[in-house]
C-alpha positions as a Markdown table, in Angstrom:
| # | Residue | x | y | z |
|---|---|---|---|---|
| 1 | Met | 61.3 | 111.0 | 125.8 |
| 2 | Pro | 59.9 | 112.0 | 129.2 |
| 3 | Ala | 62.0 | 112.1 | 132.3 |
| 4 | Val | 61.9 | 109.2 | 134.8 |
| 5 | Ile | 62.7 | 109.5 | 138.5 |
| 6 | Glu | 64.5 | 106.4 | 139.8 |
| 7 | Val | 63.8 | 104.7 | 143.1 |
| 8 | Ser | 67.0 | 106.3 | 144.6 |
| 9 | Cys | 65.0 | 109.6 | 144.9 |
| 10 | Ile | 64.9 | 110.9 | 148.5 |
| 11 | Asn | 62.0 | 113.3 | 147.9 |
| 12 | Cys | 64.2 | 116.4 | 148.4 |
| 13 | Asp | 61.6 | 118.7 | 146.6 |
| 14 | Met | 64.3 | 120.3 | 144.4 |
| 15 | Cys | 62.7 | 119.2 | 141.1 |
| 16 | Val | 59.0 | 119.9 | 141.8 |
| 17 | Pro | 59.0 | 123.8 | 141.8 |
| 18 | Glu | 61.4 | 123.7 | 138.7 |
| 19 | Cys | 59.0 | 121.9 | 136.4 |
| 20 | Pro | 57.2 | 124.4 | 134.2 |
| 21 | Asn | 54.5 | 121.8 | 133.3 |
| 22 | Glu | 53.7 | 120.6 | 136.8 |
| 23 | Ala | 54.6 | 117.1 | 135.6 |
| 24 | Ile | 56.2 | 116.0 | 138.8 |
| 25 | Ser | 54.1 | 114.7 | 141.7 |
| 26 | Met | 54.4 | 112.4 | 144.7 |
| 27 | Gly | 54.0 | 108.8 | 143.8 |
| 28 | Thr | 53.6 | 105.9 | 146.2 |
| 29 | Arg | 57.2 | 106.0 | 147.5 |
| 30 | His | 58.9 | 108.9 | 145.6 |
| 31 | Tyr | 58.3 | 111.6 | 143.1 |
| 32 | Glu | 57.2 | 110.5 | 139.7 |
| 33 | Val | 57.0 | 112.3 | 136.3 |
| 34 | Asp | 53.7 | 112.2 | 134.3 |
| 35 | Pro | 54.9 | 111.3 | 130.8 |
| 36 | Leu | 51.8 | 113.0 | 129.3 |
| 37 | Leu | 52.8 | 116.3 | 130.8 |
| 38 | Cys | 56.6 | 116.2 | 130.5 |
| 39 | Thr | 58.0 | 118.1 | 127.6 |
| 40 | Glu | 61.6 | 118.0 | 128.6 |
| 41 | Cys | 61.3 | 121.7 | 129.3 |
| 42 | Ile | 61.2 | 122.5 | 125.6 |
| 43 | Gly | 60.2 | 126.1 | 125.2 |
| 44 | Tyr | 61.2 | 126.9 | 128.7 |
| 45 | Tyr | 64.8 | 125.8 | 129.3 |
| 46 | Asp | 67.7 | 124.6 | 127.2 |
| 47 | Lys | 67.6 | 121.2 | 129.0 |
| 48 | Pro | 65.3 | 119.4 | 131.4 |
| 49 | Thr | 65.6 | 121.5 | 134.6 |
| 50 | Cys | 64.6 | 118.7 | 136.9 |
| 51 | Ile | 67.7 | 116.8 | 135.9 |
| 52 | Ala | 69.9 | 119.9 | 136.3 |
| 53 | Val | 68.7 | 120.5 | 139.9 |
| 54 | Cys | 68.6 | 116.9 | 141.2 |
| 55 | Pro | 71.4 | 116.5 | 143.8 |
| 56 | Leu | 71.4 | 112.7 | 143.4 |
| 57 | Asp | 71.3 | 112.5 | 139.6 |
| 58 | Cys | 68.3 | 110.1 | 139.9 |
| 59 | Ile | 66.3 | 111.6 | 137.0 |
| 60 | Thr | 67.0 | 110.4 | 133.5 |
| 61 | Leu | 65.4 | 110.6 | 130.1 |
| 62 | Val | 63.9 | 107.4 | 128.6 |
């Protein structure tokens, strides 16, 4: 289940440097997660770190 960034994202840049797989990049209007690269941080962190650092809680797992 890859992470998804909702449209409420304000592009605060908190999640981008935290992603160990470089799965987060700028989309048309806000950051997006590449589902082929997202591993939910397995092997790096106990839980998806992008979710942990998001100040708006706009990142979810689908």
